[in-house]
C-alpha positions as CSV (number, residue, x, y, z in Angstrom):
1,M,-35.6,53.9,-73.9
2,T,-38.5,54.6,-71.7
3,A,-37.8,55.3,-68.0
4,T,-39.4,52.9,-65.6
5,I,-40.6,54.3,-62.3
6,L,-39.9,51.7,-59.7
7,P,-41.9,51.3,-56.5
8,R,-40.7,52.4,-53.1
9,S,-38.3,55.1,-54.0
10,T,-36.5,55.0,-50.7
11,D,-32.8,55.9,-50.4
12,S,-31.8,52.3,-49.8
13,F,-33.8,51.1,-52.8
14,E,-32.3,53.8,-55.0
15,V,-28.8,52.9,-53.9
16,W,-29.4,49.2,-54.4
17,Y,-30.9,49.8,-57.9
18,D,-28.1,52.2,-58.9
19,N,-25.4,49.6,-57.9
20,L,-26.9,47.0,-60.2
21,D,-25.2,46.5,-63.6
22,E,-27.3,47.4,-66.6
23,D,-28.6,43.9,-67.3
24,K,-29.7,43.5,-63.7
25,Q,-31.4,46.9,-63.8
26,L,-33.3,45.8,-66.9
27,L,-34.3,42.6,-65.2
28,A,-35.5,44.5,-62.1
29,D,-37.5,46.8,-64.5
30,E,-39.1,43.8,-66.1
31,I,-39.9,42.3,-62.7
32,N,-41.5,45.6,-61.8
33,D,-43.5,45.7,-65.0
34,R,-44.7,42.1,-65.0
35,I,-44.6,40.8,-61.5
36,S,-43.9,43.2,-58.6
37,D,-46.6,44.0,-56.1
38,G,-44.5,46.4,-54.1
39,F,-41.2,44.6,-54.0
40,N,-38.4,46.1,-51.9
41,E,-34.7,45.5,-52.7
42,H,-34.6,42.3,-50.7
43,D,-37.7,40.9,-52.6
44,Y,-36.0,41.8,-55.9
45,E,-32.8,40.1,-54.9
46,S,-34.6,37.0,-53.7
47,F,-36.7,36.8,-56.8
48,M,-33.8,37.4,-59.1
49,D,-31.9,34.6,-57.3
50,E,-34.8,32.2,-57.8
51,L,-35.0,33.2,-61.5
52,D,-31.2,32.7,-61.9
53,D,-31.5,29.2,-60.4
54,C,-33.9,28.4,-63.2
55,G,-31.7,29.9,-65.9
56,I,-33.5,33.2,-66.3
57,T,-30.9,35.9,-66.1
58,T,-32.1,38.7,-68.4
59,A,-35.2,40.8,-68.9
60,E,-35.7,39.3,-72.3
61,Q,-35.7,35.7,-70.9
62,L,-38.2,36.7,-68.2
63,S,-40.4,38.3,-70.8
64,D,-40.3,35.2,-73.0
65,A,-40.7,32.7,-70.2
66,L,-43.4,34.1,-67.9
67,W,-46.8,32.9,-68.9
68,Y,-49.0,33.2,-65.8
69,Q,-49.2,34.2,-62.2
70,T,-51.8,33.5,-59.5
71,D,-52.4,33.6,-55.8
72,S,-54.9,30.7,-56.0
73,Y,-54.7,27.9,-53.5
74,K,-54.8,25.5,-56.4
75,P,-52.4,27.2,-58.9
76,K,-51.6,24.2,-61.1
77,E,-55.3,23.4,-61.6
78,E,-56.1,27.1,-62.4
79,F,-53.2,27.3,-64.9
80,A,-54.2,24.0,-66.6
81,E,-57.7,25.4,-67.0
82,Y,-56.4,28.7,-68.3
83,L,-54.2,27.0,-70.8
84,E,-56.9,24.8,-72.1
85,T,-59.7,27.3,-72.2
86,E,-58.0,30.7,-72.9
87,V,-54.8,29.7,-74.8
88,N,-56.0,26.6,-76.6
89,C,-59.5,28.1,-77.0
90,T,-61.2,24.8,-76.0
91,E,-64.9,25.2,-75.5
92,I,-65.9,23.2,-72.4
93,P,-69.6,22.5,-72.3
94,S,-71.1,24.0,-69.2
95,H,-72.4,20.6,-68.0
96,L,-68.8,19.2,-68.1
97,E,-67.0,22.1,-66.5
98,G,-67.1,20.7,-62.9
99,C,-66.2,17.2,-64.1
100,I,-62.7,17.9,-65.4
101,D,-59.8,17.1,-63.2
102,W,-57.5,20.0,-64.0
103,Q,-54.8,18.7,-61.7
104,T,-54.6,15.5,-63.6
105,L,-54.3,17.5,-66.8
106,W,-51.4,19.5,-65.3
107,D,-49.7,16.3,-64.0
108,S,-50.2,14.3,-67.2
109,Y,-49.5,17.0,-69.8
110,Y,-48.6,20.6,-69.0
111,R,-46.0,20.0,-66.2
112,F,-43.5,18.8,-68.8
113,D,-43.5,22.2,-70.6
114,F,-43.7,24.6,-67.6
115,F,-42.0,25.1,-64.3
116,T,-43.2,27.1,-61.3
117,I,-41.7,29.5,-58.8
118,E,-43.5,30.2,-55.6
119,H,-42.6,33.6,-54.1
120,G,-44.7,35.2,-51.4
121,D,-48.3,34.4,-51.9
122,Y,-48.0,33.9,-55.7
123,T,-47.1,31.0,-58.0
124,Y,-45.5,32.0,-61.3
125,F,-45.5,29.8,-64.3
126,F,-42.7,29.8,-66.8
127,H,-42.3,28.0,-70.1
128,N,-39.3,25.7,-70.2
129,N,-38.3,26.9,-73.7
130,F,-37.5,30.5,-73.4
């Protein structure tokens, strides 16, 4: 097992982390590896509570479910465009790029397969089937 170096190695953070059970420590490590931008113990607790409300309680579930994160002011549009162009490899002709309503694509199609969590300045996209 590879040791993960967590941010903010303050005494209170270390005590908080050491008091977690092994599954929660692994979840905190996964958050650190995939999401964290300098979370403190309160941020981790808050985010883990939000994940728990959505049924994500383990590091493996988080790894399987998390697809995308953004600090965009139009996150659903950005994610729909990302799915269509990067994941589905759809070639959009340059003369049509500005004509596509990505929000409508999200609302009509992708919102049924994904859910979001807004935390801080970021929106996180998770697949419903993890």
